[in-house]
N, CA and C of each residue as an Amber inpcrd file, in Angstrom:
protein
   537
  17.2530000  -1.2590000  -0.5270000  17.2680000  -2.3440000  -1.1850000
  16.7140000  -1.9350000  -2.5840000  17.2670000  -2.2950000  -3.7160000
  16.9080000  -1.9450000  -5.1440000  16.3110000  -3.0390000  -5.5920000
  15.2120000  -2.4040000  -6.5250000  14.1890000  -3.2530000  -7.2280000
  15.0300000  -4.2570000  -8.2010000  14.3420000  -5.0430000  -8.4400000
  15.4110000  -6.1890000  -9.4450000  14.9410000  -5.5870000 -10.8210000
  15.9620000  -5.5700000 -11.7890000  15.7690000  -4.9600000 -13.0670000
  15.0300000  -6.2140000 -13.9870000  14.1270000  -5.5060000 -14.9090000
  13.3880000  -6.7220000 -15.3710000  14.3480000  -6.9930000 -16.8400000
  13.7670000  -8.2990000 -17.2360000  14.3280000  -9.0540000 -18.2510000
  14.0260000  -8.4670000 -19.3040000  14.8860000  -7.9960000 -20.2980000
  14.4210000  -7.3470000 -21.6780000  13.8630000  -5.8380000 -21.2140000
  13.4140000  -4.9930000 -22.3310000  12.8970000  -3.7270000 -22.1650000
  12.1370000  -3.3950000 -21.0520000  12.1220000  -2.4010000 -20.1640000
  11.3480000  -1.9540000 -19.2800000   9.8290000  -1.9270000 -19.8810000
   8.7960000  -2.4020000 -18.9840000   7.3830000  -1.8380000 -19.3360000
   7.1740000  -0.4970000 -19.2870000   6.3170000  -0.1230000 -19.8990000
   5.5590000   1.3930000 -19.4880000   4.2080000   1.4510000 -18.7620000
   3.9670000   2.6610000 -18.5030000   2.4270000   2.6590000 -18.1450000
   1.6060000   2.3010000 -19.4380000   1.8330000   2.8630000 -20.5020000
   0.8940000   2.3070000 -21.5120000   0.6530000   1.0300000 -21.7150000
   2.0560000   0.2110000 -21.3820000   1.9390000  -1.2740000 -21.6580000
   0.9390000  -1.9470000 -20.4010000   0.7930000  -1.3980000 -19.0950000
   0.0180000  -1.5140000 -18.3170000  -1.4720000  -1.5500000 -18.8070000
  -1.6800000  -0.1320000 -19.1930000  -3.0930000   0.4120000 -19.5230000
  -3.5690000  -0.6810000 -20.6740000  -2.6040000  -1.2640000 -21.2940000
  -3.0700000  -2.2930000 -22.4350000  -3.5120000  -3.5630000 -22.0510000
  -3.3840000  -3.6610000 -20.7950000  -3.4660000  -4.9090000 -20.0690000
  -5.0000000  -5.3090000 -20.0270000  -5.5120000  -6.5560000 -19.9760000
  -7.1530000  -6.7360000 -20.0950000  -7.8870000  -6.6340000 -18.7420000
  -8.8720000  -6.0530000 -18.8360000  -9.4620000  -6.0450000 -17.4660000
 -10.1250000  -7.6560000 -17.3180000  -9.4390000  -8.4060000 -16.3330000
  -9.8120000  -9.4830000 -16.2590000 -10.2360000 -10.1830000 -14.2840000
 -10.2550000  -8.7960000 -14.1260000 -10.4650000  -8.9880000 -12.6240000
  -9.0840000  -9.1490000 -11.6030000  -7.8840000  -9.0750000 -12.3910000
  -6.6730000  -9.4830000 -11.6540000  -5.9180000  -7.9370000 -11.3730000
  -5.5550000  -7.8730000 -10.3300000  -4.9060000  -6.6320000  -9.9970000
  -3.0000000  -6.7010000 -10.8600000  -3.1280000  -5.4680000 -11.7110000
  -2.0860000  -5.2200000 -12.4470000  -0.9390000  -4.0980000 -11.8310000
   0.0310000  -4.3070000 -11.4240000   1.0320000  -3.2300000 -11.0720000
   2.3160000  -3.0660000 -12.0040000   2.8520000  -1.9460000 -12.0840000
   4.0030000  -1.9510000 -12.7460000   5.2210000  -1.2890000 -11.2900000
   6.0120000  -2.5290000 -11.6590000   6.7670000  -2.1370000 -10.4460000
   8.3680000  -2.3760000 -11.0680000   9.3360000  -1.1730000 -11.3100000
  10.4090000  -1.6950000 -11.5660000  10.7670000  -2.0770000 -13.1930000
   9.9630000  -1.5940000 -13.9410000   9.8350000  -1.9960000 -15.4830000
   8.9270000  -3.5700000 -15.6900000   8.6920000  -3.7910000 -14.4280000
   7.7130000  -5.2550000 -14.7910000   6.5450000  -5.5320000 -14.3370000
   5.5020000  -5.9890000 -14.9430000   4.3770000  -5.7810000 -14.6360000
   4.1030000  -7.0050000 -13.6000000   3.3100000  -6.9500000 -12.4850000
   3.1630000  -7.8820000 -11.2430000   1.4580000  -8.0800000 -11.2930000
   1.0980000  -9.5210000 -11.3640000  -0.1940000  -9.5220000 -11.0870000
  -0.4320000 -10.6500000 -10.2340000  -1.5640000 -10.2410000  -9.3740000
  -1.8550000 -10.6750000  -8.3350000  -3.5590000 -10.9540000  -8.2270000
  -4.0360000 -12.1170000  -7.7500000  -5.4350000 -12.4330000  -8.0580000
  -6.2570000 -11.3690000  -6.9670000  -7.5540000 -11.4000000  -7.0420000
  -8.4000000 -10.5120000  -6.3940000  -8.0170000 -11.2000000  -4.8880000
  -8.2440000 -10.2330000  -3.9060000  -8.3190000 -10.5570000  -2.5560000
  -9.2810000 -11.2560000  -2.5010000  -9.1640000 -12.1700000  -1.1100000
  -9.8850000 -13.1920000  -0.2420000 -10.8240000 -12.4130000   0.4770000
 -12.3030000 -12.6950000   1.0650000 -12.9350000 -11.8040000   1.8030000
 -12.7060000 -11.3630000   3.1300000 -11.5760000 -12.4160000   3.9720000
 -10.9090000 -12.0960000   4.9420000 -10.0330000 -10.7340000   5.1820000
  -9.3350000 -10.7530000   3.6860000  -8.6810000  -9.7470000   3.2400000
  -9.2040000  -8.3810000   3.0540000 -10.5700000  -8.5980000   2.5620000
 -11.4410000  -7.5440000   2.4500000 -12.1250000  -6.6080000   3.9460000
 -12.0760000  -7.6610000   4.5950000 -13.0460000  -7.3010000   5.5140000
 -11.8060000  -6.6430000   6.4950000 -10.6630000  -7.0560000   6.7490000
  -9.1870000  -6.2170000   7.3440000  -9.4380000  -4.9470000   6.8020000
  -9.1820000  -4.8320000   5.1820000  -9.1460000  -3.6340000   4.9270000
 -10.4980000  -2.7640000   5.3370000 -11.7670000  -3.2630000   5.3380000
 -12.4020000  -2.3370000   5.4860000 -12.4730000  -1.4100000   6.6770000
 -12.2180000  -2.6990000   7.8460000 -12.0430000  -2.1620000   9.1080000
 -11.0090000  -1.1560000   9.1810000  -9.7400000  -1.4620000   8.5460000
  -8.6580000  -0.4170000   8.6190000  -8.9530000   0.6870000   7.8710000
  -9.6780000   0.8830000   6.8380000 -10.1500000   2.1820000   6.0480000
 -11.1480000   3.0910000   7.2600000 -12.1490000   2.6010000   8.1060000
 -12.7170000   2.9490000   8.6820000 -12.0860000   3.6120000   9.8590000
 -10.8540000   2.9070000  10.4900000  -9.6540000   3.6400000  11.3450000
  -9.5080000   4.8290000  10.9200000  -8.7320000   4.4540000  10.0440000
  -7.8670000   5.2580000   9.1840000  -8.2710000   6.7470000   8.6690000
  -9.6720000   6.5860000   8.3140000 -10.5710000   7.4600000   7.7660000
 -10.6740000   8.3860000   9.0550000 -11.1820000   7.7930000  10.1370000
 -11.8300000   8.6750000  11.0310000 -10.4450000   9.3140000  11.9660000
  -9.4410000   8.6590000  11.4970000  -7.9200000   9.5600000  12.2920000
  -7.3850000  10.5480000  11.4350000  -7.9600000  10.6610000  10.0780000
  -7.1530000  11.4380000   9.2830000  -7.2290000  12.8890000   9.5800000
  -6.2320000  13.2930000   8.9510000  -6.2460000  15.0030000   9.2660000
  -6.8410000  15.8130000   8.3020000  -7.4510000  16.8360000   8.5990000
  -8.3630000  17.5310000   7.5870000  -7.2450000  18.0980000   6.1850000
  -7.7600000  17.8300000   5.1920000  -7.2860000  17.8250000   4.1040000
  -6.5480000  16.8120000   3.3750000  -6.4380000  15.5990000   3.7900000
  -6.2650000  14.5290000   3.7870000  -7.3280000  13.3760000   3.1020000
  -7.0870000  12.3490000   2.0550000  -8.0460000  11.5820000   1.5880000
  -7.4090000   9.9690000   2.0880000  -8.6560000   9.2700000   2.4370000
  -8.2700000   7.7270000   2.2130000  -8.7820000   7.0500000   1.3240000
  -8.0460000   6.0990000   0.2730000  -8.5060000   5.3920000  -0.2920000
  -8.1320000   4.0890000  -0.4020000  -8.8860000   3.2680000  -0.7070000
  -8.5910000   1.6840000  -0.7470000  -8.8370000   1.0170000  -1.9520000
  -7.8980000  -0.6040000  -2.1670000  -8.0920000  -0.7170000  -3.5090000
  -9.4870000  -1.3690000  -4.0030000  -9.6140000  -1.2390000  -5.1090000
  -8.7460000  -0.9310000  -6.3940000  -8.4980000   0.2270000  -6.5070000
  -7.3600000   0.9920000  -6.2960000  -6.9160000   2.0860000  -6.7970000
  -5.6630000   2.3710000  -7.0300000  -5.4340000   3.2340000  -8.2540000
  -4.0690000   3.2580000  -9.0670000  -3.1350000   4.5110000  -8.3460000
  -2.0640000   4.0280000  -7.9900000  -1.2180000   4.9370000  -7.4280000
  -0.1530000   5.1130000  -8.5310000   0.2950000   6.3310000  -9.1880000
   1.3340000   6.3380000  -9.6880000   2.5810000   7.0640000  -9.3020000
   3.9220000   6.1270000  -9.4740000   4.9050000   6.6550000  -8.5670000
   6.1430000   6.9600000  -9.8370000   7.0740000   7.8640000  -9.5350000
   8.0750000   7.8260000 -10.6100000   8.8360000   6.8480000 -11.5070000
   9.5100000   7.3080000 -12.4410000  10.1730000   6.0980000 -13.0400000
   9.0140000   4.8780000 -13.5810000   8.0070000   5.3480000 -14.1080000
   6.8580000   4.5150000 -14.8850000   6.5800000   3.4200000 -14.0570000
   6.2460000   3.7100000 -12.5750000   5.5640000   2.7010000 -11.9320000
   4.1560000   3.1960000 -11.3360000   3.7510000   2.0970000 -11.4980000
   2.1890000   2.1900000 -10.7390000   1.7630000   0.8540000  -9.8240000
   1.4880000   1.3970000  -8.5110000   1.1380000   0.3030000  -7.7090000
  -0.5580000   0.2990000  -7.3910000  -1.0480000  -0.5400000  -6.8340000
  -2.5920000  -0.6670000  -6.2120000  -2.4840000  -0.9890000  -4.9940000
  -2.1060000  -0.1590000  -4.1380000  -1.9520000  -0.4660000  -2.7670000
  -3.4920000  -0.6070000  -1.9670000  -3.3190000  -1.2450000  -0.9720000
  -4.6060000  -1.8780000  -0.2800000  -5.3330000  -0.3970000   0.2940000
  -4.3480000   0.4220000   0.7670000  -4.8180000   1.5280000   1.3960000
  -3.6950000   2.6360000   1.3730000  -4.2320000   3.9720000   1.0730000
  -3.3680000   4.9320000   0.7270000  -4.0390000   6.0760000   1.1940000
  -3.3050000   7.1230000   2.0420000  -3.7000000   8.4320000   2.4990000
  -2.9150000   9.4620000   1.4820000  -3.7560000  10.5670000   0.9880000
  -3.1910000  11.5060000   0.0480000  -3.6050000  13.0590000   0.4510000
  -2.9620000  13.9490000   0.2850000  -3.4620000  15.2390000   0.3810000
  -4.4670000  15.5710000  -1.0760000  -5.3620000  16.1890000  -0.6950000
  -6.2560000  16.3960000  -1.8270000  -5.7740000  16.5780000  -3.3010000
  -5.0320000  17.5370000  -2.9990000  -3.9230000  17.3780000  -4.3760000
  -3.3930000  16.4800000  -4.9480000  -3.3150000  15.3450000  -4.5110000
  -2.7230000  14.1830000  -5.1150000  -3.5830000  13.3320000  -5.7960000
  -5.1190000  13.9130000  -5.6810000  -6.0650000  12.9330000  -6.5110000
  -6.2670000  13.4650000  -8.0470000  -5.7580000  12.6430000  -8.9420000
  -5.6720000  12.9920000 -10.2940000  -6.9130000  12.6460000 -10.9320000
  -6.9670000  12.6160000 -12.4150000  -8.5130000  12.2010000 -13.2750000
  -8.5340000  10.7320000 -13.2200000  -7.3690000  10.3610000 -13.4760000
  -7.3400000   8.7160000 -13.6590000  -6.9740000   7.9820000 -12.4400000
  -5.8750000   8.5550000 -11.5540000  -4.9860000   7.6610000 -10.4600000
  -4.8020000   8.8620000  -9.4720000  -3.9710000   8.0640000  -8.5150000
  -3.7110000   9.2490000  -7.4890000  -1.9840000   9.2230000  -7.8090000
  -1.6310000  10.3060000  -7.1020000  -0.0660000  10.7830000  -7.6810000
   0.5590000  11.2270000  -6.3770000   2.0450000  11.4290000  -6.3210000
   2.8090000  11.8680000  -5.1470000   2.0980000  13.5890000  -4.7980000
   2.1320000  13.4820000  -3.6460000   2.7580000  13.5100000  -2.6870000
   1.6140000  12.1710000  -1.7610000   2.1310000  11.3150000  -0.9030000
   1.3850000  10.3590000  -0.2240000   1.7390000  10.4280000   1.0980000
   1.0510000  10.3550000   2.2230000   1.3620000  10.1850000   3.4990000
   1.7690000   9.2320000   4.1310000   0.8510000   8.1410000   3.7350000
   0.6670000   6.8990000   4.1260000   0.3290000   5.6140000   2.9030000
   1.0100000   4.5320000   3.0850000   0.4270000   3.3760000   2.1000000
   0.3930000   2.3100000   3.3410000  -0.6300000   1.5190000   3.0960000
  -1.0230000   0.3330000   4.1050000  -1.3940000  -0.8760000   3.2220000
  -0.6920000  -1.9750000   3.5700000  -0.8420000  -3.3610000   2.7060000
  -1.4510000  -4.5460000   3.7900000  -2.4950000  -5.2330000   3.3600000
  -2.8550000  -6.4450000   4.2300000  -2.1550000  -7.5800000   3.3600000
  -1.4010000  -8.1280000   4.3930000  -0.1700000  -9.1250000   3.7850000
  -1.2090000 -10.5250000   3.8240000  -0.8960000 -11.1540000   2.5620000
  -1.5150000 -12.3790000   2.5870000  -0.8850000 -13.5850000   1.8940000
  -1.3860000 -14.4520000   1.9470000  -0.0680000 -15.5980000   1.2530000
   0.5140000 -15.6350000   0.1960000  -0.6650000 -14.9130000  -0.8800000
  -0.3890000 -14.5230000  -2.2380000   0.6640000 -13.3740000  -2.3400000
   0.3870000 -12.6870000  -1.5500000   1.2610000 -11.2630000  -1.4230000
   2.3030000 -10.9000000  -0.7650000   2.7940000 -11.9000000   0.0320000
   4.0710000 -11.7010000   1.2260000   5.0170000 -10.8930000   0.6080000
   5.4040000 -11.5470000  -0.3810000   6.6560000 -10.9620000  -0.8790000
   6.5330000  -9.4690000  -1.7910000   5.6270000  -9.5510000  -2.3480000
   5.1760000  -8.6740000  -3.1220000   5.0910000  -7.0330000  -2.0540000
   4.2560000  -7.4650000  -1.2650000   3.8950000  -6.4740000   0.0840000
   5.1730000  -6.1390000   0.9810000   5.7560000  -6.9330000   1.4670000
   6.5890000  -6.7790000   2.3160000   8.3040000  -6.7250000   1.6680000
   8.4050000  -6.9060000   0.3050000   9.5890000  -6.1220000  -0.1180000
   9.5200000  -5.5790000  -1.3900000   8.7800000  -6.2230000  -2.6310000
   8.6700000  -5.4870000  -3.7250000   7.9990000  -3.7950000  -3.6210000
   6.7240000  -4.2890000  -3.1470000   6.1300000  -2.8360000  -2.9080000
   6.7600000  -1.5570000  -2.0020000   7.2130000  -2.0680000  -0.9030000
   8.1270000  -1.6540000   0.4200000   9.1850000  -0.9010000  -0.5560000
   9.9530000  -1.5190000  -1.0900000  10.9890000  -0.8930000  -1.8180000
  10.5220000   0.3510000  -2.8440000   9.9160000  -0.2780000  -3.6530000
   9.1160000   0.9370000  -4.4150000   8.4620000   2.4870000  -3.8810000
   7.9170000   2.0060000  -2.8370000   7.2320000   3.1680000  -1.9310000
   8.6440000   3.8290000  -1.4480000   9.3790000   3.2350000  -1.0060000
  10.6250000   3.9360000   0.0060000  11.4280000   4.9970000  -1.1040000
  11.8820000   4.0410000  -2.5100000  12.3250000   5.1090000  -3.5180000
  11.6100000   6.2580000  -3.8710000  10.0300000   6.1580000  -3.7820000
   9.4290000   7.1040000  -4.4500000   9.3300000   8.1750000  -3.0610000
   9.7870000   8.0470000  -1.7300000   9.8240000   8.8930000  -0.8130000
   8.4800000   8.7910000  -0.1290000   7.7740000   8.0720000   0.0280000
   6.7790000   7.7910000   0.7450000   6.9180000   7.5140000   2.2570000
   6.5070000   8.6510000   3.0760000   7.2650000   8.4680000   4.6360000
   6.7140000   7.4840000   5.5110000   5.6870000   6.8070000   5.0940000
   5.0320000   5.6340000   6.3370000   4.5020000   4.7140000   5.4090000
   4.8000000   3.3500000   5.5580000   4.5120000   2.1990000   4.8590000
   3.8480000   1.3150000   6.1970000   2.9580000   0.8090000   6.3360000
   2.2980000  -0.3230000   7.2740000   1.8680000  -1.4840000   6.7190000
   2.3360000  -2.5860000   7.0730000   1.9960000  -3.8090000   6.9950000
   1.1320000  -4.1630000   8.2790000  -0.1010000  -5.0490000   7.5990000
  -1.1860000  -5.7650000   8.3520000  -0.7990000  -6.9780000   8.0620000
  -0.4620000  -7.9360000   8.9100000  -0.3740000  -9.3780000   9.0560000
  -1.1750000 -10.3030000   9.5710000  -2.4120000 -10.4940000   8.8430000
  -3.1330000 -11.4680000   9.8080000  -2.9920000 -13.0170000  10.1790000
  -2.0550000 -13.2190000   9.4950000  -1.6660000 -14.5360000   9.8250000
  -0.6900000 -14.5800000  11.2950000  -0.0920000 -13.8220000  11.2610000
   0.7440000 -13.3840000  12.7620000   0.1410000 -12.4330000  13.6880000
  -1.0000000 -11.8950000  13.2100000  -1.4680000 -11.0150000  13.9210000
  -0.9080000  -9.8020000  14.4090000  -0.3200000  -9.1250000  13.6480000
   0.7380000  -8.2190000  13.7020000   0.6430000  -7.0730000  13.0240000
   0.4140000  -5.8660000  13.2870000   0.6770000  -4.6960000  12.4690000
   2.2930000  -3.9560000  12.6330000   2.8180000  -3.6070000  11.4970000
   4.0790000  -3.1110000  11.4720000   4.2450000  -1.6880000  10.8200000
   4.4630000  -0.8170000  11.7480000   4.6060000   0.5960000  11.0320000
   5.7810000   0.8110000  10.8500000   5.8990000   1.4090000   9.7670000
   7.4770000   2.0390000   8.8790000   7.6440000   3.4470000   8.8980000
   8.4380000   3.9000000   8.9920000   8.8510000   5.0790000   8.8380000
  10.0920000   5.1480000   8.1210000   9.9420000   6.2870000   6.8430000
  11.2110000   6.5190000   5.9690000  12.2760000   7.3370000   6.5420000
  13.5830000   6.4760000   6.6090000  14.6870000   7.4780000   7.5040000
  15.8450000   7.3140000   6.4440000  16.1900000   8.1090000   5.4570000
  16.7620000   8.5000000   4.4860000  16.1280000   7.7600000   3.3460000
  16.8360000   6.5270000   3.1190000  16.1340000   6.0380000   1.6300000
  15.4560000   4.6300000   2.2960000  15.7230000   4.2130000   3.6170000
  15.0020000   2.8150000   3.9210000  13.9520000   3.0840000   4.8880000
  12.9940000   2.0690000   5.3290000  12.2150000   1.9220000   6.0970000
  12.6110000   1.3360000   7.5200000  12.4770000   2.2430000   8.8020000
  12.6850000   1.5640000   9.9460000  11.3560000   1.2610000  10.5420000
  11.1790000  -0.0880000  11.2410000  10.1020000   0.1700000  12.4610000
   9.8950000   1.2240000  13.4460000   8.8880000   1.6410000  13.5440000
   8.6070000   2.5270000  14.7210000   7.4920000   2.1110000  15.6900000
   6.7870000   1.2240000  15.2300000   5.7120000   0.7290000  16.0980000
   5.1580000  -0.9380000  15.4200000   5.2650000  -1.8780000  16.3540000
   4.9490000  -3.2360000  15.7130000   4.3960000  -3.8450000  16.8560000
   3.3880000  -4.4360000  16.4800000   2.8280000  -5.5270000  17.8150000
   1.5010000  -6.0050000  17.2270000   0.7460000  -6.7340000  18.0210000
  -0.6620000  -7.0740000  17.8720000  -1.5150000  -6.0390000  18.0370000
  -1.2340000  -5.0030000  18.7370000  -1.8150000  -3.6970000  18.9580000
  -0.8840000  -2.4220000  18.6330000  -1.2790000  -1.6840000  18.1590000
  -0.0100000  -0.5310000  18.0060000  -0.8020000   0.9590000  18.4020000
  -0.3430000   1.5300000  18.7230000  -0.8160000   3.1310000  19.3310000
   0.1050000   4.2210000  18.4920000  -0.1960000   4.8290000  17.4530000
   0.9100000   5.9710000  17.2310000   0.1970000   7.2400000  16.9960000
   1.0030000   8.0860000  16.7840000   0.7120000   9.6700000  16.7250000
   1.1290000  10.2280000  15.1810000   1.7670000   9.3880000  14.5830000
   2.3250000   9.7510000  13.3440000   2.2290000   8.6290000  12.2470000
   2.0510000   8.9570000  11.3290000   1.3230000  10.1980000  10.4910000
  -0.2370000  10.4470000  10.7870000  -0.7490000   9.7330000  11.4470000
  -2.1440000  10.1470000  11.9670000  -1.8450000   9.2500000  13.2570000
  -2.9540000   9.9260000  14.0800000  -2.9090000   9.2030000  15.5670000
  -4.0760000   8.4810000  15.6760000  -3.7990000   7.0750000  15.8970000
  -4.8070000   5.8060000  15.9570000  -4.1150000   4.5790000  16.6970000
  -5.1650000   4.2910000  17.1760000  -4.8070000   2.5600000  17.8630000
  -5.2120000   1.7860000  16.7140000  -4.5470000   0.2990000  16.5010000
  -4.8520000  -0.5060000  15.4980000  -4.5650000  -1.9490000  16.0560000
  -5.7130000  -2.4710000  16.4220000  -5.5220000  -4.0030000  16.9390000
  -6.0270000  -5.2900000  15.7850000  -4.7690000  -5.5980000  15.3860000
  -4.5940000  -6.6750000  14.2430000  -5.8870000  -7.8300000  14.3880000
  -6.2970000  -8.1920000  15.8340000  -7.3700000  -9.2730000  15.8060000
  -8.5590000  -8.6090000  15.5080000  -8.9040000  -7.7370000  16.1720000
  -9.9920000  -6.4220000  15.6300000 -10.3980000  -6.2250000  14.3570000
  -9.2400000  -6.1430000  13.6020000  -9.4930000  -5.6630000  12.1530000
 -10.0260000  -7.0840000  11.4150000 -10.1100000  -8.0470000  12.1930000
 -10.2350000  -9.2660000  11.2630000 -11.7210000  -9.6570000  11.6710000
 -12.1850000  -8.7680000  12.7520000 -13.7040000  -9.3530000  13.1960000
 -14.7780000  -8.7600000  12.3880000 -15.6320000  -9.6140000  12.0280000
 -16.7730000  -8.8520000  11.2570000 -17.5560000  -7.7600000  11.8640000
 -17.9460000  -6.7710000  11.1930000 -18.6750000  -5.7220000  11.5420000
 -18.9450000  -5.3520000  12.5960000
């Protein structure tokens, strides 16, 4: 699925960097700036628990980061994934860059289309091999693998166990429980 074309001239990373620091999350996808509000506490709880799971399962030489963190993609695109796993060599001074092992998004009401369509397409076009969606409303984890130029589901359910790109068991309900 191709990204939609922006109306007018595509915006650049310089345009994005000129945006105000107002607590909102700004991303540049397909030449358009996407603005999302700060996440709610339950989103952050899920993300924190997912981070701990992934970090504990992460292969040597890989680092795990969570939002807010910028990930630069080709064609003047900049994402702020909820969670991203990268080789140590992908850590730049200002932001992360390719190659990337895994991007994971915690889906919320305000980010559903952005996470499930827009960011997913941008990550596929960038060649990111694994894209995960944690959907607390549906108590579901969906693990996608890049096959050619599109993602295909390789694990999905309330609880998943995978051995690629990391070996881990993720329970969607457990992710939402306090510490």
